[in-house]
Backbone bond lengths (Angstrom), bond angles and torsions (degrees), N, CA, C in turn:
res aa  C-N    CA-C-N  psi(-1)  N-CA   C-N-CA  omega(-1)  CA-C   N-CA-C  phi
1 M - - - 1.445 - - 1.548 108.04 -
2 K 1.296 114.32 144.03 1.464 120.42 -176.57 1.567 108.51 -69.15
3 A 1.379 114.71 157.55 1.437 120.27 -179.25 1.505 110.08 -62.59
4 Q 1.391 115.49 -35.11 1.422 120.40 179.98 1.512 111.02 -64.45
5 S 1.274 120.94 -37.33 1.475 124.20 175.62 1.493 109.44 -62.65
6 R 1.328 118.75 -43.20 1.442 122.45 -177.73 1.497 111.12 -60.88
7 S 1.349 114.33 -42.63 1.537 119.12 -176.56 1.529 107.39 -69.67
8 I 1.249 118.24 -35.35 1.479 120.20 -178.06 1.578 107.37 -67.05
9 R 1.299 115.95 -37.57 1.537 118.84 -173.05 1.532 107.46 -68.76
10 D 1.296 122.71 -16.55 1.450 120.15 179.80 1.570 110.14 -74.41
11 K 1.310 118.06 -9.52 1.440 120.85 -179.42 1.569 108.32 -107.16
12 K 1.349 112.66 -179.88 1.482 114.82 -177.65 1.523 111.21 -70.94
13 F 1.289 117.30 122.40 1.420 125.53 -176.20 1.530 111.58 -91.63
14 P 1.364 120.66 151.52 1.409 121.09 167.70 1.503 110.89 -71.09
15 A 1.328 119.52 136.44 1.467 120.11 178.20 1.516 108.92 -80.51
16 H 1.347 117.54 -34.03 1.466 123.18 -176.72 1.445 111.55 -126.64
17 I 1.294 120.12 118.29 1.489 124.91 175.97 1.524 108.85 -107.38
18 A 1.290 117.33 131.45 1.479 122.00 174.85 1.530 108.18 -118.12
19 I 1.334 119.78 133.34 1.421 123.71 -177.37 1.542 111.49 -123.79
20 I 1.331 111.72 132.07 1.477 118.98 171.94 1.470 106.54 -97.58
21 L 1.386 116.32 115.42 1.430 121.45 -176.36 1.509 112.39 -85.53
22 D 1.340 116.06 101.04 1.494 119.29 -171.76 1.530 109.60 -129.64
23 G 1.286 112.81 145.20 1.522 118.59 172.47 1.522 113.31 113.30
24 N 1.351 118.74 5.54 1.482 116.84 -177.33 1.565 110.36 -65.39
25 G 1.335 115.06 -44.06 1.496 117.72 -176.65 1.559 111.96 -66.62
26 R 1.350 117.40 -42.02 1.432 118.83 178.66 1.508 112.96 -68.38
27 W 1.348 119.07 -32.45 1.386 124.45 174.55 1.510 110.39 -58.49
28 A 1.283 118.10 -45.52 1.414 124.99 -178.32 1.570 110.32 -69.16
29 T 1.286 118.57 -43.38 1.420 126.15 -176.56 1.540 108.09 -63.85
30 T 1.324 119.70 -37.63 1.464 119.49 -176.98 1.516 109.33 -75.02
31 K 1.285 117.50 -15.26 1.537 122.81 176.33 1.476 111.19 -101.85
32 G 1.301 119.60 6.33 1.481 121.70 179.32 1.502 113.45 67.66
33 L 1.370 116.98 32.68 1.404 121.47 -174.57 1.582 105.67 -117.35
34 P 1.282 117.23 158.84 1.435 121.10 174.19 1.519 111.54 -65.22
35 R 1.374 117.10 151.17 1.410 120.26 -177.91 1.573 113.99 -54.61
36 T 1.332 114.89 -35.12 1.455 119.48 -179.32 1.508 112.26 -61.65
37 A 1.352 117.83 -25.22 1.466 120.55 -179.76 1.593 107.00 -70.73
38 G 1.342 117.18 -32.53 1.435 119.07 177.78 1.539 110.36 -68.34
39 H 1.273 118.55 -34.45 1.430 119.99 178.10 1.588 110.42 -69.96
40 E 1.294 114.00 -36.88 1.449 118.58 178.81 1.485 110.74 -62.94
41 H 1.335 117.71 -44.24 1.459 122.15 -179.19 1.521 109.43 -72.05
42 G 1.314 116.52 -34.15 1.480 122.74 179.13 1.530 113.45 -63.48
43 S 1.333 115.11 -27.92 1.473 120.02 176.72 1.489 114.21 -58.38
44 K 1.358 113.90 -33.62 1.470 119.36 177.58 1.569 111.01 -67.69
45 S 1.288 115.31 -33.36 1.470 120.38 178.48 1.530 109.51 -66.10
46 V 1.280 116.26 -32.39 1.507 117.85 -179.80 1.557 110.06 -61.54
47 R 1.303 115.49 -43.40 1.426 119.09 174.33 1.539 114.94 -62.58
48 T 1.367 114.81 -38.11 1.454 120.42 176.79 1.565 110.55 -61.11
49 A 1.363 114.05 -43.29 1.461 120.96 179.67 1.518 112.27 -66.33
50 V 1.282 118.85 -46.57 1.434 123.78 -176.82 1.528 112.55 -62.70
51 Y 1.325 112.12 -55.24 1.465 117.58 -177.19 1.487 113.75 -75.55
52 G 1.370 117.50 -30.14 1.421 119.35 170.11 1.516 115.06 -62.77
53 C 1.261 118.94 -37.57 1.407 121.55 177.00 1.499 111.94 -73.48
54 H 1.307 116.89 -36.66 1.491 121.15 174.42 1.463 109.74 -59.52
55 D 1.382 116.98 -51.58 1.445 121.27 -177.69 1.522 113.11 -56.33
56 R 1.359 117.52 -28.40 1.432 123.68 -172.90 1.503 110.79 -96.61
57 G 1.329 115.18 6.82 1.481 118.31 174.61 1.523 116.47 76.87
58 I 1.394 115.27 20.78 1.485 119.08 178.77 1.551 104.98 -67.96
59 A 1.401 119.43 136.06 1.370 124.57 179.15 1.525 111.87 -73.41
60 A 1.304 116.63 -42.66 1.490 119.50 -176.20 1.562 111.54 -143.64
61 L 1.285 113.29 145.54 1.510 118.35 178.66 1.489 106.79 -137.91
62 T 1.310 112.97 136.02 1.496 120.22 174.89 1.526 109.41 -122.00
63 L 1.304 116.02 129.38 1.419 121.44 -179.90 1.502 111.23 -116.45
64 Y 1.444 114.51 123.76 1.443 121.84 -177.33 1.574 105.05 -84.90
65 A 1.350 114.65 83.49 1.446 119.60 -171.40 1.546 113.32 -83.45
66 F 1.359 116.44 -31.43 1.525 117.19 -175.78 1.582 102.38 -158.32
67 S 1.241 117.53 118.86 1.489 121.68 -177.73 1.543 107.61 -90.82
68 A 1.367 115.32 160.07 1.469 119.82 175.30 1.516 111.62 -58.59
69 A 1.300 116.33 -30.75 1.496 122.02 179.07 1.500 114.21 -72.15
70 N 1.290 115.79 -23.91 1.485 122.61 179.20 1.500 113.85 -63.78
71 W 1.331 117.26 -15.89 1.536 115.91 179.81 1.510 110.63 -68.05
72 S 1.378 118.16 -11.24 1.483 119.19 -179.39 1.525 111.27 -83.88
73 R 1.354 114.87 -2.97 1.506 118.03 -178.82 1.526 109.73 -74.85
74 P 1.374 113.21 167.52 1.478 116.10 179.24 1.461 113.91 -56.46
75 K 1.378 117.69 148.36 1.493 118.93 -176.09 1.525 116.17 -56.97
76 L 1.395 112.54 -42.53 1.478 115.54 179.78 1.485 113.72 -58.04
77 E 1.347 116.87 -37.53 1.405 122.80 -178.31 1.530 110.10 -71.12
78 I 1.347 116.23 -41.00 1.489 120.19 176.95 1.514 109.76 -63.78
79 D 1.331 116.37 -44.48 1.475 118.73 178.86 1.533 114.90 -60.26
80 T 1.351 114.09 -37.71 1.397 119.70 178.96 1.533 111.48 -67.63
81 L 1.325 116.99 -43.82 1.499 121.08 178.90 1.503 110.09 -65.45
82 M 1.327 118.43 -40.06 1.485 118.22 179.75 1.568 112.02 -68.93
83 R 1.303 113.89 -36.04 1.493 113.95 174.63 1.451 115.27 -70.10
84 L 1.336 118.59 -32.80 1.480 119.91 174.31 1.534 108.99 -69.52
85 C 1.266 119.64 -36.60 1.491 118.68 178.89 1.493 109.16 -65.39
86 A 1.345 117.92 -39.70 1.449 119.22 178.58 1.527 112.42 -64.39
87 E 1.361 113.75 -44.21 1.483 119.15 179.03 1.537 111.33 -61.04
88 F 1.306 116.58 -39.05 1.466 116.42 179.15 1.519 110.23 -63.89
89 A 1.289 117.00 -41.25 1.495 121.78 -178.02 1.544 107.94 -66.12
90 E 1.296 114.10 -41.73 1.538 114.52 -177.42 1.498 110.97 -77.11
91 N 1.285 122.03 -44.59 1.395 124.13 -172.43 1.603 114.26 -78.00
92 E 1.339 115.79 -26.41 1.483 117.52 -174.85 1.533 112.49 -101.11
93 L 1.340 114.77 2.53 1.491 116.79 -176.84 1.461 116.18 -55.06
94 E 1.368 116.61 -49.76 1.439 122.35 -175.98 1.601 108.86 -65.32
95 E 1.293 116.23 -39.70 1.492 117.65 -178.04 1.526 110.31 -70.94
96 L 1.299 117.78 -35.65 1.429 119.77 -178.66 1.552 108.55 -71.06
97 V 1.277 117.92 -39.07 1.488 121.49 170.90 1.500 112.68 -59.72
98 R 1.323 117.77 -44.10 1.446 123.88 -178.73 1.550 108.66 -61.52
99 R 1.257 116.56 -36.05 1.490 122.67 -173.99 1.508 107.90 -88.57
100 D 1.291 121.23 -2.05 1.414 128.61 179.36 1.555 111.63 62.83
101 I 1.317 116.63 38.93 1.487 123.34 -179.92 1.499 109.79 -92.99
102 Q 1.294 119.42 123.46 1.433 123.48 176.89 1.519 110.30 -92.76
103 V 1.338 114.00 126.49 1.449 122.19 -177.49 1.508 112.85 -102.13
104 T 1.360 117.29 135.74 1.431 121.54 171.83 1.519 106.36 -132.07
105 V 1.313 115.87 163.42 1.464 120.88 177.34 1.512 109.44 -123.88
106 I 1.303 117.75 131.11 1.473 122.83 175.19 1.508 108.95 -112.29
107 G 1.290 114.67 139.45 1.503 116.73 179.92 1.561 106.42 124.06
108 D 1.317 116.55 -175.80 1.435 122.73 -177.36 1.520 110.23 -89.86
109 I 1.310 117.42 84.95 1.464 121.50 -174.65 1.537 112.56 -65.53
110 D 1.419 116.95 -21.52 1.443 118.08 179.26 1.509 112.28 -69.67
111 E 1.360 117.42 -13.19 1.434 120.40 179.41 1.532 111.37 -81.94
112 L 1.257 118.76 -12.88 1.505 121.70 -172.83 1.484 109.41 -78.35
113 P 1.361 117.19 152.00 1.446 120.71 172.30 1.500 110.17 -58.57
114 R 1.353 113.93 158.16 1.502 122.12 -174.72 1.524 112.65 -53.14
115 R 1.371 116.73 -49.33 1.462 118.21 -177.13 1.565 112.29 -62.53
116 T 1.316 111.86 -44.14 1.478 116.41 -177.35 1.531 108.39 -66.15
117 R 1.281 116.93 -45.34 1.492 121.16 -179.58 1.514 112.32 -58.14
118 K 1.388 114.19 -48.83 1.495 119.92 179.58 1.425 110.35 -62.00
119 A 1.333 120.80 -44.43 1.450 122.04 -174.88 1.517 110.41 -65.53
120 T 1.336 116.26 -43.98 1.473 117.67 -179.84 1.519 111.14 -66.40
121 E 1.334 118.73 -42.20 1.407 120.19 177.46 1.455 110.82 -61.09
122 A 1.347 122.30 -39.64 1.431 125.16 176.45 1.496 109.67 -62.38
123 L 1.332 119.71 -41.35 1.438 121.41 177.53 1.493 113.91 -63.50
124 V 1.324 115.15 -46.47 1.439 118.58 174.62 1.541 114.15 -54.87
125 E 1.304 114.84 -47.92 1.469 121.07 178.22 1.510 111.45 -59.45
126 A 1.324 119.92 -43.64 1.419 123.02 -172.43 1.529 110.07 -71.98
127 T 1.389 117.39 -26.31 1.467 118.78 -175.92 1.566 112.40 -104.39
128 K 1.267 117.09 3.00 1.469 121.27 -171.76 1.538 111.24 -59.31
129 S 1.286 120.53 -24.25 1.417 122.56 -179.62 1.515 114.34 -97.38
130 C 1.323 116.89 -0.60 1.455 121.02 178.00 1.545 110.59 -67.64
131 K 1.300 117.61 144.68 1.408 124.04 -176.84 1.548 116.45 -111.59
132 G 1.319 116.86 -1.82 1.404 119.54 -175.33 1.549 111.27 -88.50
133 M 1.266 119.15 -137.05 1.494 124.06 -175.46 1.519 109.77 -59.57
134 K 1.332 117.79 140.56 1.409 121.59 170.02 1.519 113.08 -91.75
135 L 1.264 117.89 127.73 1.459 122.27 178.27 1.502 110.15 -116.94
136 A 1.363 117.25 116.64 1.436 121.74 179.05 1.526 106.67 -108.04
137 L 1.343 113.06 127.47 1.482 120.83 176.99 1.564 106.73 -103.80
138 A 1.359 116.07 115.92 1.412 123.61 179.08 1.576 107.99 -88.87
139 L 1.355 112.15 105.86 1.468 121.94 -175.74 1.567 108.86 -122.91
140 S 1.319 118.18 125.35 1.396 122.89 -173.46 1.569 110.96 50.87
141 Y 1.318 112.28 47.08 1.450 122.38 -171.36 1.563 106.89 -106.27
142 G 1.358 114.42 145.18 1.424 121.84 165.46 1.483 109.17 -150.51
143 G 1.371 118.16 135.11 1.429 121.69 -177.54 1.541 112.09 -62.52
144 R 1.312 119.50 -44.08 1.408 119.75 -179.21 1.555 110.56 -66.42
145 Q 1.329 117.37 -39.92 1.421 122.59 175.48 1.487 111.83 -57.16
146 D 1.347 116.74 -43.46 1.470 119.73 -179.83 1.489 111.11 -66.09
147 M 1.349 118.80 -38.09 1.489 120.42 179.51 1.535 109.44 -67.02
148 V 1.345 115.99 -41.76 1.486 119.78 178.81 1.546 109.93 -57.49
149 S 1.303 112.81 -44.35 1.506 119.35 -179.34 1.572 109.63 -59.55
150 A 1.301 112.86 -46.62 1.498 119.40 -178.45 1.484 111.08 -61.68
151 I 1.337 118.11 -41.75 1.485 122.16 -179.55 1.489 110.88 -70.72
152 R 1.339 119.01 -30.47 1.409 120.80 -178.02 1.672 105.94 -72.20
153 Q 1.308 113.42 -38.84 1.485 116.04 -179.36 1.533 109.73 -66.88
154 I 1.330 119.77 -37.20 1.416 123.10 179.05 1.576 109.14 -68.46
155 A 1.336 114.06 -38.40 1.483 118.52 179.59 1.529 112.01 -64.97
156 I 1.302 115.67 -37.81 1.486 122.15 178.40 1.531 108.77 -63.95
157 R 1.362 114.67 -43.22 1.453 114.46 178.38 1.479 114.88 -68.82
158 A 1.383 112.60 -33.22 1.457 115.25 176.94 1.515 115.75 -66.22
159 R 1.345 113.17 -36.17 1.506 118.64 179.38 1.511 109.40 -68.47
160 A 1.323 116.42 -25.66 1.430 119.11 -179.76 1.560 111.67 -89.58
161 G 1.244 116.64 0.03 1.482 126.40 177.66 1.556 109.50 75.22
162 L 1.261 118.27 28.74 1.429 122.90 178.66 1.496 115.18 -91.61
163 V 1.420 114.68 -14.74 1.424 120.71 -178.79 1.528 105.51 -149.31
164 I 1.391 114.71 145.77 1.436 119.91 175.43 1.548 107.01 -114.36
165 P 1.303 116.45 157.36 1.486 120.69 -176.99 1.490 115.14 -48.68
166 E 1.375 114.30 -40.24 1.492 117.72 -177.33 1.484 111.37 -67.82
167 E 1.281 120.85 -17.17 1.430 122.41 177.51 1.565 113.21 -84.62
168 V 1.272 115.94 -8.72 1.499 116.97 -178.40 1.565 108.78 -83.48
169 T 1.301 114.24 115.20 1.460 120.43 -176.36 1.581 107.09 -128.60
170 E 1.301 115.96 176.26 1.436 124.67 177.65 1.511 108.13 -53.74
171 E 1.358 110.18 -50.44 1.522 116.96 -174.47 1.574 111.83 -65.04
172 S 1.358 115.84 -39.14 1.424 117.12 179.33 1.491 112.22 -68.74
173 I 1.283 119.38 -36.70 1.482 123.49 172.60 1.498 108.01 -58.79
174 R 1.362 117.93 -51.48 1.412 121.33 -179.87 1.559 113.75 -51.09
175 S 1.330 115.83 -36.55 1.488 118.61 -175.21 1.484 109.60 -69.65
176 Y 1.378 120.42 -19.23 1.437 120.07 -179.54 1.573 110.73 -94.33
177 L 1.240 118.54 -5.31 1.487 122.86 178.90 1.477 109.17 -76.53
178 S 1.283 119.69 150.69 1.482 121.51 177.20 1.528 112.51 -64.71
179 T 1.343 115.76 -19.15 1.455 121.39 178.07 1.555 113.06 -92.54
180 G 1.290 117.19 13.75 1.421 121.25 -172.82 1.492 115.81 -59.93
181 N 1.270 119.91 -22.30 1.455 123.71 177.97 1.570 113.41 -94.71
182 L 1.306 117.16 7.60 1.456 123.59 179.39 1.515 112.23 -112.70
183 P 1.337 119.53 147.79 1.421 118.35 172.48 1.500 111.56 -75.08
184 D 1.346 120.15 158.17 1.455 118.98 178.11 1.543 111.84 -61.17
185 P 1.319 120.67 145.46 1.476 118.46 179.01 1.555 112.30 -65.05
186 D 1.271 112.13 138.76 1.468 118.88 172.06 1.554 112.54 -83.66
187 L 1.341 111.69 -36.32 1.441 118.53 -173.35 1.514 109.73 -137.20
188 V 1.325 116.43 127.57 1.477 120.70 176.02 1.521 105.96 -112.41
189 I 1.309 114.37 126.82 1.451 121.31 178.23 1.574 107.92 -111.78
190 R 1.312 114.56 128.63 1.488 118.16 172.51 1.555 109.04 -124.56
191 T 1.308 109.68 123.81 1.514 115.21 177.65 1.494 110.26 -88.57
192 G 1.333 119.41 175.68 1.504 120.94 174.14 1.467 115.61 88.71
193 G 1.311 120.02 -4.09 1.492 120.47 174.24 1.537 115.07 87.72
194 E 1.345 116.41 -15.85 1.539 116.22 177.30 1.508 109.49 -72.13
195 R 1.366 116.31 154.50 1.448 121.11 -179.22 1.495 109.59 -129.62
196 R 1.330 114.41 74.85 1.371 123.49 176.10 1.552 111.32 -158.67
197 L 1.290 117.84 162.99 1.455 121.53 -178.40 1.574 113.89 -89.15
198 S 1.320 114.00 -23.81 1.485 118.05 174.63 1.613 109.77 53.32
199 D 1.321 112.08 52.76 1.545 117.99 173.60 1.561 112.95 59.56
200 F 1.283 113.69 34.98 1.458 118.01 179.89 1.486 112.77 -109.83
201 L 1.340 118.33 116.33 1.428 123.65 176.45 1.496 116.15 49.34
202 L 1.354 112.92 46.40 1.500 119.22 -171.57 1.546 111.98 -60.89
203 F 1.358 118.27 -39.68 1.441 122.97 -176.42 1.596 105.56 -73.08
204 E 1.261 113.20 -45.40 1.546 121.95 -170.49 1.518 111.31 -72.56
205 C 1.284 117.98 -25.96 1.579 120.32 -173.68 1.443 112.93 -90.38
206 A 1.309 120.06 16.20 1.501 122.37 -178.46 1.519 113.96 -49.98
207 Y 1.288 115.69 -38.45 1.514 119.30 -178.49 1.492 112.97 -124.81
208 A 1.289 114.15 21.71 1.513 117.75 178.50 1.517 111.94 -74.62
209 E 1.347 115.77 146.58 1.504 119.51 172.19 1.462 106.41 -83.38
210 L 1.295 116.90 140.77 1.548 121.73 -175.79 1.544 106.35 -110.76
211 F 1.354 113.07 136.66 1.454 119.20 176.18 1.498 105.49 -131.54
212 F 1.458 115.37 118.56 1.454 119.87 178.84 1.528 106.85 -106.42
213 S 1.333 113.98 126.60 1.460 119.02 179.96 1.522 108.14 -112.77
214 E 1.347 114.29 143.08 1.532 119.86 175.07 1.571 109.28 -77.04
215 T 1.251 117.78 -11.94 1.436 121.13 -179.25 1.529 112.80 -63.83
216 L 1.304 120.34 127.08 1.434 121.24 179.77 1.552 107.96 -77.57
217 W 1.302 116.59 148.13 1.437 119.00 -171.88 1.507 116.73 -51.52
218 P 1.251 121.46 -41.84 1.511 121.57 -179.31 1.449 110.94 -62.20
219 D 1.360 120.93 -19.61 1.437 123.64 179.06 1.441 112.66 -97.78
220 F 1.371 119.67 1.62 1.474 121.99 177.05 1.434 112.49 -54.17
221 S 1.328 119.03 136.68 1.454 121.52 -176.92 1.536 109.61 -139.09
222 E 1.348 117.86 177.05 1.409 118.19 174.48 1.556 112.69 -66.05
223 E 1.334 114.88 -25.33 1.468 118.73 178.00 1.587 108.65 -67.73
224 T 1.338 114.47 -39.64 1.472 118.62 175.80 1.556 112.16 -58.33
225 L 1.302 109.59 -45.57 1.545 117.23 179.34 1.515 108.85 -60.53
226 D 1.316 116.82 -48.87 1.417 120.86 -178.14 1.557 111.67 -60.44
227 E 1.331 114.12 -41.84 1.533 117.38 178.21 1.565 110.10 -58.86
228 A 1.328 116.27 -41.31 1.454 116.76 -178.38 1.468 111.61 -71.91
229 I 1.319 118.38 -36.78 1.473 118.10 176.94 1.533 113.90 -68.51
230 A 1.350 111.82 -38.61 1.516 113.90 177.58 1.527 112.24 -65.50
231 A 1.404 119.25 -33.03 1.426 122.29 175.48 1.599 109.14 -65.73
232 F 1.352 115.84 -37.12 1.437 118.80 179.60 1.562 110.68 -62.02
233 T 1.397 114.58 -41.73 1.477 119.22 -174.46 1.493 109.80 -67.40
234 R 1.307 119.92 -21.19 1.409 121.72 -178.71 1.600 113.71 -88.01
235 R 1.284 116.32 -5.50 1.453 119.93 -175.80 1.565 110.19 -96.26
236 Q 1.345 115.89 149.42 1.440 118.58 175.88 1.497 110.36 -104.97
237 R 1.298 116.60 119.38 1.440 120.98 -178.26 1.509 110.69 -87.99
238 R 1.225 119.49 114.34 1.492 124.09 -169.96 1.490 115.57 -100.70
239 Y 1.379 120.03 -27.22 1.505 124.39 -179.40 1.512 111.00 50.56
240 G 1.285 117.91 43.18 1.527 120.21 179.84 1.482 117.62 89.20
241 K 1.368 114.85 -9.27 1.478 117.66 178.08 1.454 110.92 -88.19
242 T 1.348 119.17 173.75 1.464 121.96 172.84 1.485 109.82 -83.49
243 G 1.336 114.96 164.33 1.448 119.51 178.60 1.514 111.40 -61.27
244 A 1.402 114.78 -39.21 1.488 121.27 -178.57 1.519 110.54 -62.55
245 Q 1.380 116.79 -37.27 1.467 121.70 -179.05 1.519 110.21 -66.58
246 V 1.331 115.47 -43.86 1.452 122.01 178.59 1.499 110.71 -64.89
247 A 1.329 119.12 -41.25 1.464 121.28 -179.97 1.566 110.86 -65.63
248 E 1.320 114.38 -38.53 1.458 118.69 -179.68 1.489 112.59 -67.21
249 A 1.378 114.51 -38.06 1.478 116.57 -178.92 1.564 109.73 -70.46
250 G 1.325 119.31 -12.40 1.481 123.11 -179.00 1.467 113.69 83.30
């Protein structure tokens, strides 16, 4: 591990990092390549992010790999992304098990093509007993969609008399979200220069620190990761309190 990483680890680290993978298409366009080439190169950055976070002792990592809105993209691009997701699940299974990384999938997995769905299901099954870092792959995921699903489940239980309105709390809603087994993100990184969440973990990101990088996703490196973590360690997380109250609490 680089000296920079060791120095960062001496400070308060984010327990859960979430990353919005953006900029593949623009990376390819600037090089005169088809957009699919950007996704091909971007798949290498997925490995950099996963193993880089694992090496740095991050407890949980969520990757926004394919949003529910991405189904509106050209078919060739969708097919390429789905193939790359399947290849990651197939090719990295042994290494993820070796590193004791537990993989989960958030989003509507039933929407995925058969190969992608089967590969990710096999990866989840193979790593379900792993006790190390949690890796959540957001596939066909949308934050609003996830909240609607949670509310529907609560409504069904209410109609059956299994829950009353007074029992609906923030924690009970959380338990119905696909992210219910994950801690809220401490740090959200978005590459590609855009400054928005794009329907990513809307409920869970209420108090997340946001880091926007101009780096396009295929160029994401351990240095980019360290820069984001270093920025996180310099911020004061107040959760509605004053800076003086946080400092007094230590």
